[in-house]
C-alpha positions as CSV (number, residue, x, y, z in Angstrom):
1,X,0.0,0.0,0.0
2,X,1.5,3.3,-1.1
3,X,1.4,6.3,1.2
4,X,1.6,9.8,0.1
5,X,4.6,11.5,1.6
6,X,3.6,14.5,3.6
7,X,5.5,17.7,4.4
8,X,8.7,17.0,6.4
9,X,8.9,19.0,9.6
10,X,12.0,21.1,9.6
11,X,13.5,23.7,11.9
12,X,12.9,27.2,10.7
13,X,16.2,29.1,10.7
14,X,14.6,32.3,11.8
15,X,12.5,30.9,14.5
16,X,12.7,32.2,18.1
17,X,14.1,28.9,19.6
18,X,17.0,28.9,17.1
19,X,17.7,32.5,17.8
20,X,17.7,32.0,21.6
21,X,19.9,28.9,21.4
22,X,22.4,30.8,19.2
23,X,22.6,33.7,21.6
24,X,23.2,31.4,24.5
25,X,26.0,29.6,22.7
26,X,27.6,32.9,21.7
27,X,27.6,34.1,25.3
28,X,29.1,30.8,26.5
29,X,31.9,30.9,23.8
30,X,32.7,34.6,24.7
31,X,32.9,33.9,28.4
32,X,35.1,30.8,27.9
33,X,37.4,32.7,25.4
34,X,37.7,35.6,27.8
35,X,38.6,33.2,30.7
36,X,41.3,31.5,28.7
37,X,42.7,34.8,27.4
38,X,42.5,36.5,30.7
39,X,45.4,34.5,32.3
40,X,47.7,34.9,29.2
41,X,47.1,38.7,28.9
42,X,47.5,39.2,32.6
43,X,50.9,37.6,32.6
44,X,51.8,39.4,29.4
45,X,50.9,42.7,31.1
46,X,53.7,42.1,33.6
47,X,56.2,42.2,30.7
48,X,55.3,45.9,30.3
49,X,56.2,46.7,33.9
50,X,52.5,46.7,35.0
51,X,52.2,46.0,38.7
52,X,50.6,42.6,39.6
53,X,47.6,44.1,41.5
54,X,46.3,45.9,38.4
55,X,47.5,43.5,35.8
56,X,44.1,42.0,35.4
57,X,42.8,45.3,33.8
58,X,44.9,44.7,30.6
59,X,42.8,41.7,29.4
60,X,39.6,43.6,30.3
61,X,40.7,46.5,28.1
62,X,41.7,44.3,25.1
63,X,38.9,41.8,25.0
64,X,36.1,44.2,26.1
65,X,37.1,46.6,23.3
66,X,36.6,43.8,20.7
67,X,33.0,43.3,21.9
68,X,32.3,47.1,22.0
69,X,33.5,47.8,18.5
70,X,31.6,44.8,17.2
71,X,28.3,46.0,18.6
72,X,28.9,49.5,17.4
73,X,29.6,48.3,13.9
74,X,26.3,46.4,13.9
75,X,24.3,49.4,15.1
76,X,25.9,51.7,12.6
77,X,25.2,49.3,9.7
78,X,21.6,49.0,10.8
79,X,21.3,52.9,10.7
80,X,22.7,53.0,7.2
81,X,25.9,54.7,8.2
82,X,29.5,53.7,7.5
83,X,30.9,51.2,10.1
84,X,34.3,50.6,8.5
85,X,36.2,52.3,11.3
86,X,34.4,50.1,13.9
87,X,35.2,46.9,12.0
88,X,38.8,48.0,11.7
89,X,39.2,48.6,15.4
90,X,37.5,45.3,16.3
91,X,39.8,43.3,14.0
92,X,42.8,45.3,15.3
93,X,42.3,44.6,18.9
94,X,41.5,40.9,18.1
95,X,44.9,40.6,16.3
96,X,46.6,42.1,19.4
97,X,44.9,39.7,21.7
98,X,45.8,36.7,19.5
99,X,49.4,37.8,19.3
100,X,49.8,38.3,23.0
101,X,48.2,34.9,23.8
102,X,50.5,33.2,21.2
103,X,53.6,34.9,22.7
104,X,52.7,33.8,26.2
105,X,52.1,30.2,25.1
106,X,55.3,30.0,23.0
107,X,57.4,31.5,25.8
108,X,59.3,33.9,23.6
109,X,62.6,35.6,24.6
110,X,63.0,38.7,26.8
111,X,63.2,41.1,23.9
112,X,59.9,40.1,22.3
113,X,58.3,40.0,25.7
114,X,59.2,43.6,26.3
115,X,57.7,44.5,22.9
116,X,54.4,42.6,23.6
117,X,54.1,44.2,27.1
118,X,54.7,47.7,25.7
119,X,52.0,47.2,23.0
120,X,49.4,46.0,25.5
121,X,50.0,48.9,27.9
122,X,50.0,51.5,25.0
123,X,46.6,50.3,23.8
124,X,44.9,51.3,27.1
125,X,44.6,55.1,26.2
126,X,43.8,54.3,22.6
127,X,40.9,52.1,23.8
128,X,39.5,55.0,25.9
129,X,39.7,57.3,22.9
130,X,38.1,55.0,20.4
131,X,35.4,53.8,22.9
132,X,34.4,57.4,23.6
133,X,34.1,58.1,19.9
134,X,32.0,55.0,19.4
135,X,29.7,56.0,22.3
136,X,29.3,59.5,20.9
137,X,28.4,58.2,17.4
138,X,25.6,56.1,18.9
139,X,23.9,58.5,21.4
140,X,24.4,61.8,19.7
141,X,22.0,62.5,16.8
142,X,23.3,63.8,13.5
143,X,21.8,67.0,12.1
144,X,20.6,66.5,8.6
145,X,20.7,69.6,6.4
146,X,18.2,70.0,3.7
147,X,20.4,72.4,1.7
148,X,21.5,70.8,-1.6
149,X,25.2,70.2,-1.9
150,X,27.1,72.3,-4.4
151,X,28.3,70.1,-7.2
152,X,31.8,71.2,-8.3
153,X,32.8,68.2,-10.3
154,X,32.8,69.1,-14.0
155,X,32.9,65.4,-15.0
156,X,29.3,64.9,-13.9
157,X,27.3,64.1,-16.9
158,X,24.4,66.3,-17.6
159,X,21.0,64.7,-17.8
160,X,19.8,63.9,-21.3
161,X,16.9,66.1,-22.5
162,X,13.6,64.4,-22.3
163,X,11.1,64.8,-25.1
164,X,8.0,66.6,-24.0
165,X,4.7,65.5,-25.7
166,X,2.5,68.5,-26.3
167,X,-1.1,68.0,-25.5
168,X,-3.7,68.2,-28.3
169,X,-4.9,71.6,-29.0
170,X,-8.5,72.3,-28.1
171,X,-10.5,75.0,-29.9
172,X,-11.0,78.0,-27.6
173,X,-14.5,78.5,-26.3
174,X,-16.4,81.5,-27.7
175,X,-15.9,84.6,-25.8
176,X,-18.9,85.5,-23.7
177,X,-19.5,89.2,-23.0
178,X,-19.7,89.7,-19.3
179,X,-23.0,91.0,-18.1
180,X,-23.0,94.7,-17.3
181,X,-22.8,95.3,-13.7
182,X,-25.0,98.1,-12.4
183,X,-22.8,100.7,-10.8
184,X,-24.7,102.7,-8.2
185,X,-24.6,106.4,-9.1
186,X,-23.1,108.6,-6.5
187,X,-25.6,110.6,-4.4
188,X,-25.8,114.2,-5.5
189,X,-24.1,116.6,-3.2
190,X,-26.5,118.7,-1.3
191,X,-26.4,122.3,-2.6
192,X,-26.4,125.0,0.0
193,X,-29.8,126.5,0.6
194,X,-29.8,130.0,-1.0
195,X,-30.5,132.9,1.2
196,X,-34.1,134.0,1.1
197,X,-34.5,137.6,0.2
198,X,-37.6,139.4,1.4
199,X,-40.1,140.1,-1.5
200,X,-41.7,143.5,-1.3
201,X,-45.4,143.6,-1.8
202,X,-46.4,144.5,-5.4
203,X,-47.6,148.0,-5.7
204,X,-51.1,148.5,-6.7
205,X,-51.5,148.8,-10.4
206,X,-51.9,152.3,-11.4
207,X,-54.8,153.3,-13.5
208,X,-54.1,154.4,-17.0
209,X,-54.6,158.0,-17.6
210,X,-57.4,158.8,-20.0
211,X,-56.8,161.3,-22.7
212,X,-59.0,164.3,-23.1
213,X,-62.3,163.7,-24.8
214,X,-62.6,165.5,-27.9
215,X,-66.0,166.6,-29.2
216,X,-67.2,164.8,-32.3
217,X,-67.6,167.2,-35.1
218,X,-69.3,166.9,-38.4
219,X,-66.0,166.6,-40.2
220,X,-65.2,163.5,-38.2
221,X,-68.4,161.8,-39.1
222,X,-67.9,162.5,-42.8
223,X,-66.8,159.3,-44.5
224,X,-64.8,159.4,-47.6
225,X,-67.1,159.8,-50.6
226,X,-70.0,160.7,-48.4
227,X,-70.9,164.3,-47.5
228,X,-73.7,164.2,-45.0
229,X,-74.2,168.0,-45.2
230,X,-74.7,167.9,-48.9
231,X,-77.0,165.1,-48.6
232,X,-79.3,166.9,-46.3
233,X,-79.4,169.9,-48.7
């Protein structure tokens, strides 16, 4: 009887249990490495004329610096900033620790012991300087200016012209005369009231003078062509 093969259960690489287990193993390796390197670096510190009561500080400075610069490099890379200097310091202190441990295990001569001791002691102030710079790069925010940078390089190629497609021309709409707007006429200015002059009463109309009444004579009654006196005779 054939059985259909189902999906095989596998461990997800990015699951939480795998991540926790990896972190625990990393811490255990770091502690074991520090414990093994501690004794060698402490004895090598005596070659640089460091007193025995404070000789244990030399391995702390060397191995702790490796961890500090490794963490700083990861943080800077996550922020999108350059972490080359942090990686360089981490590898540099790692090489010094490896060399000191190898010199102690090989039991080198007195001249090489003096050189190794001098290098270990001289790295203490350098570690303080670089650790302070690393701390400042993490906790101090960087101001970002919005001003464009001046481009002075003449070799920068100019952008190629882009063809612009003109839109289709549309016939203009007929012009519409705007409606006349009634403008209110200004109110006439009030003219000053003229002074009223007193009117004298009109004098009584004078009667026309009558001329003298002249008596009507016979000559006045005679009409042309008619002689009343002759008619009566």
